[in-house]
N, CA and C atoms of all chains as a GROMACS GRO file, in nm:
protein
  654
    1GLY      N    1  11.681  12.999   1.061
    1GLY     CA    2  11.793  12.938   0.993
    1GLY      C    3  11.778  12.787   0.984
    2GLN      N    4  11.876  12.727   0.926
    2GLN     CA    5  11.878  12.582   0.911
    2GLN      C    6  11.881  12.511   1.046
    3GLN      N    7  11.809  12.398   1.053
    3GLN     CA    8  11.823  12.307   1.165
    3GLN      C    9  11.901  12.187   1.114
    4VAL      N   10  12.008  12.154   1.185
    4VAL     CA   11  12.093  12.043   1.143
    4VAL      C   12  12.099  11.942   1.257
    5GLN      N   13  12.053  11.822   1.228
    5GLN     CA   14  12.049  11.717   1.330
    5GLN      C   15  12.148  11.608   1.294
    6GLN      N   16  12.236  11.578   1.386
    6GLN     CA   17  12.332  11.470   1.364
    6GLN      C   18  12.302  11.355   1.459
    7SER      N   19  12.321  11.234   1.406
    7SER     CA   20  12.300  11.117   1.488
    7SER      C   21  12.398  11.007   1.449
    8PRO      N   22  12.435  10.922   1.544
    8PRO     CA   23  12.407  10.936   1.686
    8PRO      C   24  12.490  11.049   1.747
    9ALA      N   25  12.459  11.088   1.870
    9ALA     CA   26  12.537  11.190   1.938
    9ALA      C   27  12.675  11.137   1.975
   10SER      N   28  12.680  11.008   2.008
   10SER     CA   29  12.807  10.946   2.040
   10SER      C   30  12.804  10.800   1.997
   11LEU      N   31  12.923  10.747   1.976
   11LEU     CA   32  12.935  10.612   1.921
   11LEU      C   33  13.066  10.554   1.970
   12VAL      N   34  13.061  10.429   2.015
   12VAL     CA   35  13.182  10.359   2.056
   12VAL      C   36  13.194  10.234   1.970
   13LEU      N   37  13.309  10.217   1.908
   13LEU     CA   38  13.334  10.104   1.820
   13LEU      C   39  13.457  10.027   1.864
   14GLN      N   40  13.455   9.900   1.830
   14GLN     CA   41  13.576   9.820   1.840
   14GLN      C   42  13.655   9.845   1.711
   15GLU      N   43  13.785   9.852   1.723
   15GLU     CA   44  13.868   9.873   1.605
   15GLU      C   45  13.833   9.771   1.498
   16GLY      N   46  13.820   9.817   1.375
   16GLY     CA   47  13.786   9.729   1.264
   16GLY      C   48  13.639   9.733   1.226
   17GLU      N   49  13.554   9.780   1.318
   17GLU     CA   50  13.411   9.791   1.286
   17GLU      C   51  13.387   9.912   1.196
   18ASN      N   52  13.271   9.910   1.132
   18ASN     CA   53  13.230  10.020   1.046
   18ASN      C   54  13.138  10.115   1.122
   19ALA      N   55  13.131  10.239   1.075
   19ALA     CA   56  13.043  10.339   1.137
   19ALA      C   57  12.965  10.413   1.030
   20GLU      N   58  12.842  10.447   1.065
   20GLU     CA   59  12.757  10.526   0.977
   20GLU      C   60  12.706  10.647   1.055
   21LEU      N   61  12.746  10.765   1.015
   21LEU     CA   62  12.704  10.888   1.082
   21LEU      C   63  12.603  10.960   0.994
   22GLN      N   64  12.500  11.011   1.056
   22GLN     CA   65  12.390  11.070   0.981
   22GLN      C   66  12.381  11.221   1.006
   23CYS      N   67  12.335  11.290   0.903
   23CYS     CA   68  12.312  11.435   0.912
   23CYS      C   69  12.182  11.464   0.838
   24ASN      N   70  12.084  11.519   0.909
   24ASN     CA   71  11.956  11.558   0.849
   24ASN      C   72  11.936  11.708   0.867
   25PHE      N   73  11.880  11.772   0.766
   25PHE     CA   74  11.866  11.916   0.773
   25PHE      C   75  11.727  11.960   0.727
   26SER      N   76  11.688  12.078   0.775
   26SER     CA   77  11.548  12.118   0.766
   26SER      C   78  11.511  12.184   0.634
   27SER      N   79  11.608  12.246   0.566
   27SER     CA   80  11.579  12.317   0.442
   27SER      C   81  11.677  12.274   0.335
   28THR      N   82  11.645  12.310   0.214
   28THR     CA   83  11.731  12.276   0.101
   28THR      C   84  11.872  12.328   0.124
   29ALA      N   85  11.968  12.244   0.101
   29ALA     CA   86  12.108  12.281   0.117
   29ALA      C   87  12.176  12.277  -0.019
   30THR      N   88  12.242  12.386  -0.054
   30THR     CA   89  12.320  12.386  -0.177
   30THR      C   90  12.468  12.368  -0.150
   31ARG      N   91  12.506  12.381  -0.022
   31ARG     CA   92  12.644  12.354   0.018
   31ARG      C   93  12.641  12.266   0.141
   32LEU      N   94  12.726  12.164   0.143
   32LEU     CA   95  12.732  12.073   0.256
   32LEU      C   96  12.876  12.028   0.274
   33GLN      N   97  12.920  12.030   0.397
   33GLN     CA   98  13.060  11.997   0.425
   33GLN      C   99  13.066  11.911   0.551
   34TRP      N  100  13.150  11.809   0.548
   34TRP     CA  101  13.178  11.725   0.664
   34TRP      C  102  13.317  11.762   0.719
   35PHE      N  103  13.323  11.769   0.852
   35PHE     CA  104  13.448  11.802   0.920
   35PHE      C  105  13.479  11.697   1.025
   36TYR      N  106  13.608  11.681   1.050
   36TYR     CA  107  13.656  11.601   1.162
   36TYR      C  108  13.729  11.695   1.257
   37GLN      N  109  13.697  11.682   1.386
   37GLN     CA  110  13.768  11.763   1.485
   37GLN      C  111  13.856  11.672   1.570
   38HIS      N  112  13.986  11.699   1.566
   38HIS     CA  113  14.081  11.626   1.648
   38HIS      C  114  14.048  11.647   1.796
   39PRO      N  115  14.083  11.552   1.880
   39PRO     CA  116  14.063  11.571   2.024
   39PRO      C  117  14.127  11.700   2.076
   40GLY      N  118  14.232  11.747   2.014
   40GLY     CA  119  14.296  11.870   2.057
   40GLY      C  120  14.226  11.996   2.008
   41GLY      N  121  14.128  11.981   1.915
   41GLY     CA  122  14.049  12.096   1.872
   41GLY      C  123  14.056  12.130   1.725
   42ARG      N  124  14.160  12.090   1.656
   42ARG     CA  125  14.177  12.128   1.516
   42ARG      C  126  14.066  12.070   1.429
   43LEU      N  127  14.009  12.153   1.342
   43LEU     CA  128  13.904  12.112   1.248
   43LEU      C  129  13.966  12.082   1.112
   44VAL      N  130  13.928  11.967   1.058
   44VAL     CA  131  13.978  11.926   0.927
   44VAL      C  132  13.859  11.901   0.836
   45SER      N  133  13.861  11.956   0.718
   45SER     CA  134  13.755  11.930   0.622
   45SER      C  135  13.775  11.791   0.562
   46LEU      N  136  13.669  11.709   0.568
   46LEU     CA  137  13.674  11.576   0.510
   46LEU      C  138  13.619  11.575   0.369
   47PHE      N  139  13.500  11.632   0.354
   47PHE     CA  140  13.433  11.635   0.224
   47PHE      C  141  13.357  11.765   0.208
   48TYR      N  142  13.360  11.816   0.086
   48TYR     CA  143  13.262  11.912   0.043
   48TYR      C  144  13.171  11.834  -0.051
   49ASN      N  145  13.046  11.809  -0.010
   49ASN     CA  146  12.964  11.715  -0.085
   49ASN      C  147  12.817  11.755  -0.082
   50PRO      N  148  12.776  11.853  -0.161
   50PRO     CA  149  12.635  11.895  -0.160
   50PRO      C  150  12.541  11.795  -0.228
   51SER      N  151  12.595  11.703  -0.307
   51SER     CA  152  12.509  11.600  -0.365
   51SER      C  153  12.596  11.485  -0.414
   52GLY      N  154  12.535  11.365  -0.414
   52GLY     CA  155  12.605  11.249  -0.466
   52GLY      C  156  12.695  11.184  -0.363
   53THR      N  157  12.787  11.103  -0.415
   53THR     CA  158  12.876  11.023  -0.331
   53THR      C  159  13.021  11.055  -0.362
   54LYS      N  160  13.098  11.067  -0.254
   54LYS     CA  161  13.242  11.090  -0.267
   54LYS      C  162  13.315  10.994  -0.175
   55HIS      N  163  13.434  10.954  -0.219
   55HIS     CA  164  13.517  10.861  -0.142
   55HIS      C  165  13.654  10.922  -0.122
   56THR      N  166  13.711  10.893  -0.006
   56THR     CA  167  13.853  10.917   0.014
   56THR      C  168  13.901  10.817   0.119
   57GLY      N  169  13.991  10.730   0.077
   57GLY     CA  170  14.041  10.628   0.168
   57GLY      C  171  13.930  10.542   0.223
   58ARG      N  172  13.918  10.537   0.355
   58ARG     CA  173  13.815  10.455   0.419
   58ARG      C  174  13.684  10.532   0.442
   59LEU      N  175  13.678  10.653   0.395
   59LEU     CA  176  13.561  10.738   0.417
   59LEU      C  177  13.478  10.751   0.291
   60THR      N  178  13.344  10.749   0.310
   60THR     CA  179  13.250  10.772   0.201
   60THR      C  180  13.142  10.866   0.250
   61SER      N  181  13.116  10.968   0.172
   61SER     CA  182  13.008  11.060   0.202
   61SER      C  183  12.902  11.048   0.094
   62THR      N  184  12.775  11.037   0.138
   62THR     CA  185  12.664  11.030   0.044
   62THR      C  186  12.561  11.134   0.084
   63THR      N  187  12.527  11.222  -0.006
   63THR     CA  188  12.426  11.324   0.019
   63THR      C  189  12.311  11.306  -0.078
   64VAL      N  190  12.189  11.298  -0.023
   64VAL     CA  191  12.067  11.291  -0.104
   64VAL      C  192  11.995  11.423  -0.083
   65THR      N  193  12.015  11.515  -0.174
   65THR     CA  194  11.973  11.653  -0.153
   65THR      C  195  11.823  11.664  -0.133
   66ASN      N  196  11.744  11.598  -0.219
   66ASN     CA  197  11.599  11.616  -0.210
   66ASN      C  198  11.539  11.549  -0.088
   67GLU      N  199  11.616  11.462  -0.022
   67GLU     CA  200  11.570  11.402   0.103
   67GLU      C  201  11.632  11.471   0.224
   68ARG      N  202  11.711  11.573   0.199
   68ARG     CA  203  11.772  11.656   0.304
   68ARG      C  204  11.850  11.571   0.405
   69ARG      N  205  11.934  11.488   0.354
   69ARG     CA  206  12.018  11.407   0.442
   69ARG      C  207  12.151  11.377   0.378
   70SER      N  208  12.247  11.353   0.467
   70SER     CA  209  12.379  11.313   0.424
   70SER      C  210  12.432  11.213   0.526
   71SER      N  211  12.518  11.126   0.480
   71SER     CA  212  12.580  11.028   0.569
   71SER      C  213  12.731  11.025   0.546
   72LEU      N  214  12.799  10.985   0.651
   72LEU     CA  215  12.943  10.964   0.645
   72LEU      C  216  12.970  10.823   0.693
   73HIS      N  217  13.027  10.743   0.605
   73HIS     CA  218  13.056  10.604   0.637
   73HIS      C  219  13.206  10.590   0.659
   74ILE      N  220  13.241  10.528   0.770
   74ILE     CA  221  13.381  10.499   0.801
   74ILE      C  222  13.396  10.347   0.802
   75SER      N  223  13.479  10.297   0.717
   75SER     CA  224  13.499  10.152   0.714
   75SER      C  225  13.628  10.116   0.788
   76SER      N  226  13.624   9.996   0.846
   76SER     CA  227  13.741   9.942   0.917
   76SER      C  228  13.802  10.046   1.009
   77SER      N  229  13.725  10.088   1.107
   77SER     CA  230  13.766  10.199   1.193
   77SER      C  231  13.900  10.170   1.263
   78GLN      N  232  13.971  10.278   1.290
   78GLN     CA  233  14.098  10.273   1.360
   78GLN      C  234  14.093  10.367   1.480
   79THR      N  235  14.180  10.343   1.576
   79THR     CA  236  14.180  10.427   1.695
   79THR      C  237  14.204  10.574   1.661
   80THR      N  238  14.278  10.598   1.554
   80THR     CA  239  14.306  10.735   1.512
   80THR      C  240  14.184  10.805   1.452
   81ASP      N  241  14.075  10.731   1.430
   81ASP     CA  242  13.951  10.794   1.383
   81ASP      C  243  13.874  10.859   1.498
   82SER      N  244  13.914  10.832   1.620
   82SER     CA  245  13.845  10.889   1.736
   82SER      C  246  13.848  11.041   1.730
   83GLY      N  247  13.735  11.099   1.763
   83GLY     CA  248  13.721  11.245   1.759
   83GLY      C  249  13.575  11.277   1.737
   84THR      N  250  13.549  11.401   1.695
   84THR     CA  251  13.412  11.445   1.672
   84THR      C  252  13.394  11.483   1.526
   85TYR      N  253  13.281  11.441   1.471
   85TYR     CA  254  13.251  11.464   1.331
   85TYR      C  255  13.132  11.559   1.320
   86PHE      N  256  13.149  11.662   1.238
   86PHE     CA  257  13.044  11.763   1.220
   86PHE      C  258  13.001  11.769   1.074
   87CYS      N  259  12.873  11.791   1.054
   87CYS     CA  260  12.830  11.834   0.922
   87CYS      C  261  12.782  11.978   0.930
   88ALA      N  262  12.800  12.049   0.820
   88ALA     CA  263  12.762  12.189   0.813
   88ALA      C  264  12.692  12.213   0.680
   89ILE      N  265  12.584  12.292   0.686
   89ILE     CA  266  12.494  12.311   0.573
   89ILE      C  267  12.480  12.460   0.543
   90ALA      N  268  12.470  12.494   0.417
   90ALA     CA  269  12.439  12.632   0.380
   90ALA      C  270  12.347  12.631   0.259
   91THR      N  271  12.270  12.737   0.247
   91THR     CA  272  12.183  12.755   0.131
   91THR      C  273  12.231  12.876   0.054
   92GLY      N  274  12.267  12.857  -0.070
   92GLY     CA  275  12.319  12.965  -0.151
   92GLY      C  276  12.442  13.028  -0.088
   93TYR      N  277  12.444  13.161  -0.079
   93TYR     CA  278  12.557  13.230  -0.018
   93TYR      C  279  12.532  13.262   0.128
   94GLN      N  280  12.428  13.203   0.185
   94GLN     CA  281  12.403  13.222   0.327
   94GLN      C  282  12.505  13.145   0.410
   95ASN      N  283  12.495  13.166   0.541
   95ASN     CA  284  12.596  13.110   0.628
   95ASN      C  285  12.581  12.960   0.643
   96PHE      N  286  12.692  12.895   0.681
   96PHE     CA  287  12.688  12.756   0.720
   96PHE      C  288  12.628  12.742   0.860
   97TYR      N  289  12.545  12.639   0.876
   97TYR     CA  290  12.496  12.600   1.007
   97TYR      C  291  12.552  12.463   1.040
   98PHE      N  292  12.598  12.449   1.163
   98PHE     CA  293  12.661  12.326   1.205
   98PHE      C  294  12.567  12.242   1.291
   99GLY      N  295  12.577  12.110   1.277
   99GLY     CA  296  12.516  12.021   1.373
   99GLY      C  297  12.598  12.018   1.500
  100LYS      N  298  12.548  11.946   1.599
  100LYS     CA  299  12.618  11.938   1.727
  100LYS      C  300  12.726  11.830   1.730
  101GLY      N  301  12.734  11.754   1.623
  101GLY     CA  302  12.844  11.660   1.610
  101GLY      C  303  12.813  11.521   1.660
  102THR      N  304  12.893  11.427   1.611
  102THR     CA  305  12.893  11.289   1.660
  102THR      C  306  13.031  11.261   1.718
  103SER      N  307  13.033  11.223   1.844
  103SER     CA  308  13.160  11.189   1.910
  103SER      C  309  13.188  11.041   1.890
  104LEU      N  310  13.298  11.011   1.826
  104LEU     CA  311  13.334  10.873   1.796
  104LEU      C  312  13.454  10.831   1.880
  105THR      N  313  13.441  10.717   1.943
  105THR     CA  314  13.552  10.657   2.017
  105THR      C  315  13.576  10.518   1.960
  106VAL      N  316  13.697  10.493   1.918
  106VAL     CA  317  13.734  10.361   1.867
  106VAL      C  318  13.833  10.300   1.965
  107ILE      N  319  13.795  10.185   2.016
  107ILE     CA  320  13.880  10.120   2.116
  107ILE      C  321  13.953  10.002   2.054
  108PRO      N  322  14.077   9.980   2.097
  108PRO     CA  323  14.158   9.873   2.033
  108PRO      C  324  14.111   9.735   2.077
  109GLU      N  325  14.618  12.451  -0.117
  109GLU     CA  326  14.546  12.437   0.010
  109GLU      C  327  14.526  12.575   0.073
  110ALA      N  328  14.401  12.600   0.117
  110ALA     CA  329  14.370  12.728   0.178
  110ALA      C  330  14.448  12.744   0.307
  111ALA      N  331  14.485  12.868   0.339
  111ALA     CA  332  14.563  12.892   0.460
  111ALA      C  333  14.494  12.999   0.542
  112VAL      N  334  14.454  12.960   0.663
  112VAL     CA  335  14.394  13.053   0.758
  112VAL      C  336  14.473  13.043   0.887
  113THR      N  337  14.524  13.154   0.935
  113THR     CA  338  14.600  13.154   1.060
  113THR      C  339  14.530  13.240   1.163
  114GLN      N  340  14.549  13.204   1.288
  114GLN     CA  341  14.488  13.277   1.399
  114GLN      C  342  14.594  13.306   1.506
  115SER      N  343  14.576  13.420   1.572
  115SER     CA  344  14.663  13.450   1.686
  115SER      C  345  14.586  13.532   1.789
  116PRO      N  346  14.616  13.515   1.918
  116PRO     CA  347  14.705  13.412   1.970
  116PRO      C  348  14.637  13.275   1.964
  117ARG      N  349  14.711  13.171   1.996
  117ARG     CA  350  14.651  13.038   2.001
  117ARG      C  351  14.586  13.011   2.135
  118ASN      N  352  14.637  13.073   2.236
  118ASN     CA  353  14.580  13.063   2.370
  118ASN      C  354  14.586  13.201   2.434
  119LYS      N  355  14.482  13.231   2.513
  119LYS     CA  356  14.476  13.360   2.580
  119LYS      C  357  14.401  13.345   2.710
  120VAL      N  358  14.458  13.402   2.815
  120VAL     CA  359  14.390  13.408   2.944
  120VAL      C  360  14.377  13.554   2.982
  121THR      N  361  14.257  13.595   3.020
  121THR     CA  362  14.233  13.731   3.063
  121THR      C  363  14.142  13.730   3.185
  122VAL      N  364  14.118  13.845   3.240
  122VAL     CA  365  14.031  13.857   3.356
  122VAL      C  366  13.900  13.923   3.316
  123THR      N  367  13.800  13.903   3.399
  123THR     CA  368  13.671  13.966   3.374
  123THR      C  369  13.689  14.117   3.359
  124GLY      N  370  13.627  14.171   3.253
  124GLY     CA  371  13.640  14.313   3.225
  124GLY      C  372  13.757  14.348   3.136
  125GLY      N  373  13.838  14.252   3.107
  125GLY     CA  374  13.956  14.276   3.023
  125GLY      C  375  13.920  14.298   2.878
  126ASN      N  376  14.018  14.345   2.804
  126ASN     CA  377  14.004  14.379   2.663
  126ASN      C  378  14.086  14.278   2.581
  127VAL      N  379  14.020  14.210   2.486
  127VAL     CA  380  14.088  14.105   2.410
  127VAL      C  381  14.063  14.126   2.260
  128THR      N  382  14.167  14.107   2.182
  128THR     CA  383  14.152  14.107   2.037
  128THR      C  384  14.207  13.977   1.982
  129LEU      N  385  14.124  13.906   1.907
  129LEU     CA  386  14.165  13.785   1.837
  129LEU      C  387  14.183  13.820   1.689
  130SER      N  388  14.292  13.768   1.633
  130SER     CA  389  14.327  13.802   1.495
  130SER      C  390  14.316  13.682   1.404
  131CYS      N  391  14.280  13.708   1.281
  131CYS     CA  392  14.269  13.604   1.178
  131CYS      C  393  14.318  13.661   1.046
  132ARG      N  394  14.396  13.581   0.977
  132ARG     CA  395  14.445  13.618   0.844
  132ARG      C  396  14.428  13.501   0.748
  133GLN      N  397  14.378  13.531   0.629
  133GLN     CA  398  14.368  13.430   0.524
  133GLN      C  399  14.442  13.480   0.401
  134THR      N  400  14.504  13.387   0.333
  134THR     CA  401  14.590  13.424   0.220
  134THR      C  402  14.537  13.367   0.090
  135ASN      N  403  14.406  13.352   0.080
  135ASN     CA  404  14.345  13.285  -0.034
  135ASN      C  405  14.257  13.376  -0.118
  136SER      N  406  14.258  13.502  -0.085
  136SER     CA  407  14.174  13.598  -0.159
  136SER      C  408  14.026  13.564  -0.152
  137HIS      N  409  13.984  13.498  -0.045
  137HIS     CA  410  13.842  13.470  -0.027
  137HIS      C  411  13.769  13.596   0.016
  138ASN      N  412  13.648  13.609  -0.031
  138ASN     CA  413  13.570  13.726   0.008
  138ASN      C  414  13.510  13.710   0.148
  139TYR      N  415  13.465  13.589   0.180
  139TYR     CA  416  13.394  13.567   0.305
  139TYR      C  417  13.490  13.524   0.416
  140MET      N  418  13.470  13.585   0.534
  140MET     CA  419  13.540  13.542   0.654
  140MET      C  420  13.442  13.538   0.770
  141TYR      N  421  13.469  13.449   0.865
  141TYR     CA  422  13.373  13.419   0.971
  141TYR      C  423  13.446  13.405   1.105
  142TRP      N  424  13.375  13.440   1.211
  142TRP     CA  425  13.416  13.406   1.347
  142TRP      C  426  13.309  13.319   1.412
  143TYR      N  427  13.355  13.204   1.467
  143TYR     CA  428  13.268  13.112   1.538
  143TYR      C  429  13.320  13.094   1.681
  144ARG      N  430  13.231  13.054   1.766
  144ARG     CA  431  13.271  13.003   1.895
  144ARG      C  432  13.221  12.860   1.910
  145GLN      N  433  13.294  12.780   1.985
  145GLN     CA  434  13.255  12.641   2.005
  145GLN      C  435  13.253  12.612   2.153
  146ASP      N  436  13.139  12.566   2.200
  146ASP     CA  437  13.121  12.528   2.339
  146ASP      C  438  13.062  12.389   2.344
  147THR      N  439  13.094  12.318   2.450
  147THR     CA  440  13.044  12.182   2.467
  147THR      C  441  12.892  12.181   2.456
  148GLY      N  442  12.843  12.089   2.373
  148GLY     CA  443  12.698  12.075   2.359
  148GLY      C  444  12.634  12.168   2.258
  149HIS      N  445  12.713  12.260   2.201
  149HIS     CA  446  12.654  12.357   2.107
  149HIS      C  447  12.713  12.351   1.967
  150GLY      N  448  12.808  12.270   1.942
  150GLY     CA  449  12.871  12.274   1.811
  150GLY      C  450  12.935  12.409   1.788
  151LEU      N  451  12.942  12.453   1.662
  151LEU     CA  452  12.998  12.584   1.629
  151LEU      C  453  12.885  12.683   1.605
  152ARG      N  454  12.900  12.799   1.663
  152ARG     CA  455  12.799  12.903   1.645
  152ARG      C  456  12.862  13.029   1.590
  153LEU      N  457  12.794  13.091   1.496
  153LEU     CA  458  12.848  13.204   1.422
  153LEU      C  459  12.832  13.333   1.501
  154ILE      N  460  12.941  13.406   1.518
  154ILE     CA  461  12.939  13.532   1.592
  154ILE      C  462  12.921  13.650   1.496
  155HIS      N  463  13.018  13.666   1.405
  155HIS     CA  464  13.012  13.770   1.302
  155HIS      C  465  13.075  13.715   1.175
  156TYR      N  466  13.041  13.780   1.065
  156TYR     CA  467  13.106  13.744   0.939
  156TYR      C  468  13.116  13.867   0.850
  157SER      N  469  13.188  13.851   0.742
  157SER     CA  470  13.215  13.965   0.655
  157SER      C  471  13.231  13.914   0.512
  158TYR      N  472  13.185  13.993   0.417
  158TYR     CA  473  13.206  13.953   0.278
  158TYR      C  474  13.298  14.050   0.204
  159GLY      N  475  13.378  14.124   0.280
  159GLY     CA  476  13.480  14.205   0.216
  159GLY      C  477  13.532  14.310   0.311
  160ALA      N  478  13.642  14.372   0.276
  160ALA     CA  479  13.701  14.475   0.360
  160ALA      C  480  13.599  14.584   0.390
  161GLY      N  481  13.589  14.619   0.518
  161GLY     CA  482  13.497  14.722   0.562
  161GLY      C  483  13.355  14.674   0.586
  162ASN      N  484  13.326  14.550   0.547
  162ASN     CA  485  13.191  14.497   0.564
  162ASN      C  486  13.183  14.412   0.691
  163LEU      N  487  13.070  14.420   0.760
  163LEU     CA  488  13.049  14.340   0.879
  163LEU      C  489  12.903  14.299   0.885
  164GLN      N  490  12.880  14.172   0.913
  164GLN     CA  491  12.746  14.118   0.928
  164GLN      C  492  12.734  14.048   1.063
  165ILE      N  493  12.615  14.056   1.120
  165ILE     CA  494  12.591  13.996   1.250
  165ILE      C  495  12.552  13.851   1.233
  166GLY      N  496  12.612  13.767   1.317
  166GLY     CA  497  12.580  13.626   1.315
  166GLY      C  498  12.471  13.591   1.414
  167ASP      N  499  12.477  13.471   1.468
  167ASP     CA  500  12.371  13.420   1.554
  167ASP      C  501  12.393  13.449   1.703
  168VAL      N  502  12.517  13.468   1.744
  168VAL     CA  503  12.549  13.495   1.885
  168VAL      C  504  12.642  13.615   1.896
  169PRO      N  505  12.599  13.736   1.856
  169PRO     CA  506  12.689  13.850   1.849
  169PRO      C  507  12.710  13.928   1.979
  170ASP      N  508  12.623  13.904   2.080
  170ASP     CA  509  12.627  13.988   2.199
  170ASP      C  510  12.762  13.980   2.270
  171GLY      N  511  12.818  14.099   2.299
  171GLY     CA  512  12.946  14.105   2.369
  171GLY      C  513  13.066  14.104   2.277
  172TYR      N  514  13.042  14.099   2.146
  172TYR     CA  515  13.152  14.092   2.050
  172TYR      C  516  13.139  14.203   1.946
  173LYS      N  517  13.255  14.257   1.909
  173LYS     CA  518  13.264  14.341   1.791
  173LYS      C  519  13.364  14.276   1.696
  174ALA      N  520  13.354  14.313   1.570
  174ALA     CA  521  13.447  14.260   1.472
  174ALA      C  522  13.481  14.369   1.372
  175THR      N  523  13.596  14.354   1.311
  175THR     CA  524  13.636  14.449   1.209
  175THR      C  525  13.716  14.377   1.101
  176ARG      N  526  13.683  14.408   0.977
  176ARG     CA  527  13.755  14.351   0.861
  176ARG      C  528  13.832  14.467   0.798
  177THR      N  529  13.962  14.468   0.824
  177THR     CA  530  14.042  14.582   0.781
  177THR      C  531  14.090  14.570   0.637
  178THR      N  532  14.115  14.448   0.594
  178THR     CA  533  14.158  14.420   0.457
  178THR      C  534  14.089  14.292   0.413
  179GLN      N  535  14.111  14.253   0.290
  179GLN     CA  536  14.052  14.126   0.249
  179GLN      C  537  14.112  14.011   0.329
  180GLU      N  538  14.237  14.025   0.373
  180GLU     CA  539  14.304  13.917   0.442
  180GLU      C  540  14.275  13.911   0.591
  181ASP      N  541  14.246  14.023   0.654
  181ASP     CA  542  14.247  14.032   0.801
  181ASP      C  543  14.109  14.060   0.860
  182PHE      N  544  14.076  13.976   0.959
  182PHE     CA  545  13.947  13.986   1.027
  182PHE      C  546  13.974  13.973   1.177
  183PHE      N  547  13.923  14.069   1.256
  183PHE     CA  548  13.952  14.073   1.398
  183PHE      C  549  13.824  14.060   1.479
  184LEU      N  550  13.835  13.993   1.591
  184LEU     CA  551  13.723  13.982   1.685
  184LEU      C  552  13.763  14.051   1.815
  185LEU      N  553  13.678  14.142   1.862
  185LEU     CA  554  13.709  14.223   1.978
  185LEU      C  555  13.612  14.194   2.092
  186LEU      N  556  13.669  14.168   2.208
  186LEU     CA  557  13.591  14.154   2.330
  186LEU      C  558  13.633  14.270   2.420
  187GLU      N  559  13.548  14.370   2.435
  187GLU     CA  560  13.589  14.492   2.505
  187GLU      C  561  13.573  14.482   2.656
  188LEU      N  562  13.480  14.402   2.702
  188LEU     CA  563  13.460  14.380   2.845
  188LEU      C  564  13.437  14.231   2.862
  189ALA      N  565  13.545  14.156   2.865
  189ALA     CA  566  13.533  14.011   2.863
  189ALA      C  567  13.460  13.960   2.988
  190SER      N  568  13.381  13.856   2.967
  190SER     CA  569  13.310  13.793   3.079
  190SER      C  570  13.340  13.644   3.079
  191PRO      N  571  13.326  13.577   3.193
  191PRO     CA  572  13.353  13.432   3.198
  191PRO      C  573  13.270  13.351   3.098
  192SER      N  574  13.151  13.400   3.062
  192SER     CA  575  13.068  13.330   2.965
  192SER      C  576  13.130  13.329   2.825
  193GLN      N  577  13.232  13.409   2.805
  193GLN     CA  578  13.300  13.412   2.675
  193GLN      C  579  13.421  13.320   2.671
  194THR      N  580  13.442  13.246   2.778
  194THR     CA  581  13.542  13.140   2.775
  194THR      C  582  13.498  13.037   2.673
  195SER      N  583  13.583  13.012   2.574
  195SER     CA  584  13.541  12.926   2.464
  195SER      C  585  13.659  12.900   2.372
  196LEU      N  586  13.633  12.816   2.273
  196LEU     CA  587  13.727  12.793   2.164
  196LEU      C  588  13.676  12.871   2.043
  197TYR      N  589  13.758  12.961   1.990
  197TYR     CA  590  13.716  13.048   1.882
  197TYR      C  591  13.785  13.007   1.752
  198PHE      N  592  13.703  12.996   1.648
  198PHE     CA  593  13.754  12.961   1.516
  198PHE      C  594  13.724  13.073   1.418
  199CYS      N  595  13.821  13.096   1.332
  199CYS     CA  596  13.803  13.182   1.216
  199CYS      C  597  13.800  13.093   1.093
  200ALA      N  598  13.724  13.135   0.994
  200ALA     CA  599  13.717  13.060   0.869
  200ALA      C  600  13.705  13.157   0.752
  201SER      N  601  13.746  13.112   0.637
  201SER     CA  602  13.722  13.187   0.514
  201SER      C  603  13.657  13.093   0.413
  202SER      N  604  13.589  13.151   0.316
  202SER     CA  605  13.528  13.065   0.215
  202SER      C  606  13.523  13.132   0.079
  203ASP      N  607  13.523  13.047  -0.022
  203ASP     CA  608  13.490  13.089  -0.156
  203ASP      C  609  13.342  13.062  -0.175
  204ALA      N  610  13.300  13.034  -0.295
  204ALA     CA  611  13.157  13.012  -0.319
  204ALA      C  612  13.112  12.876  -0.268
  205ASN      N  613  13.205  12.792  -0.229
  205ASN     CA  614  13.168  12.656  -0.191
  205ASN      C  615  13.204  12.625  -0.046
  206GLU      N  616  13.324  12.579  -0.023
  206GLU     CA  617  13.354  12.527   0.110
  206GLU      C  618  13.427  12.628   0.198
  207GLN      N  619  13.424  12.596   0.328
  207GLN     CA  620  13.492  12.678   0.428
  207GLN      C  621  13.626  12.617   0.463
  208TYR      N  622  13.721  12.706   0.497
  208TYR     CA  623  13.853  12.665   0.542
  208TYR      C  624  13.875  12.728   0.679
  209PHE      N  625  13.914  12.644   0.774
  209PHE     CA  626  13.923  12.689   0.912
  209PHE      C  627  14.066  12.711   0.957
  210GLY      N  628  14.081  12.806   1.048
  210GLY     CA  629  14.206  12.825   1.118
  210GLY      C  630  14.218  12.726   1.232
  211PRO      N  631  14.330  12.729   1.304
  211PRO     CA  632  14.357  12.630   1.408
  211PRO      C  633  14.283  12.655   1.539
  212GLY      N  634  14.223  12.773   1.554
  212GLY     CA  635  14.148  12.802   1.676
  212GLY      C  636  14.228  12.879   1.778
  213THR      N  637  14.156  12.955   1.860
  213THR     CA  638  14.213  13.026   1.975
  213THR      C  639  14.134  12.987   2.099
  214ARG      N  640  14.207  12.938   2.197
  214ARG     CA  641  14.140  12.899   2.323
  214ARG      C  642  14.148  13.017   2.418
  215LEU      N  643  14.032  13.073   2.451
  215LEU     CA  644  14.023  13.190   2.537
  215LEU      C  645  13.963  13.152   2.671
  216THR      N  646  14.031  13.192   2.778
  216THR     CA  647  13.980  13.172   2.914
  216THR      C  648  13.966  13.308   2.980
  217VAL      N  649  13.846  13.333   3.032
  217VAL     CA  650  13.819  13.458   3.104
  217VAL      C  651  13.796  13.422   3.250
  218LEU      N  652  13.885  13.468   3.334
  218LEU     CA  653  13.878  13.433   3.477
  218LEU      C  654  13.788  13.527   3.555
   0.00000   0.00000   0.00000
């Protein structure tokens, strides 16, 4: 199956700093999704972005399909951004494979 | 917005106990999934289904059964629970593109 590598594994930021989270995968992905997991456990979909760039608020996702990578940029981080970020990859109608996540801590 | 619900939200059982986790989606999605999440492992797929009566084996199926009774309902069964099955369990449904997750069930096996 797919190998999904996320980096860094953990990140600590001062409030207001920017963050760049990386996701690299081993095989062609036709579906790619970024998730945020609240400290309490709830998973929230941030982007469905198999190719190109998407924005929402302070978040930007960029996927370069032929280079098998995707990034999630968080600008002007806030303490409420703290949590774990996952990317998940699928090929065609096959299953999604998840990375192990990036744990983000934003300190005031 | 897709709606996936899970019950119970929390469950404590003893080793050897019998547990059923329930999931319902109201989006007419064909695909439904059960994952477990453990520290250091991200989410791992247990079983999935692409329609009522269908069941497919995921990556970590040992100790679990599943049943898809209708398009809306997908159940995960632990017939002889073990402490190694203590975990956070997520159900998800999907269309041809993205997945929609339920709120999770926290299971503790003593």
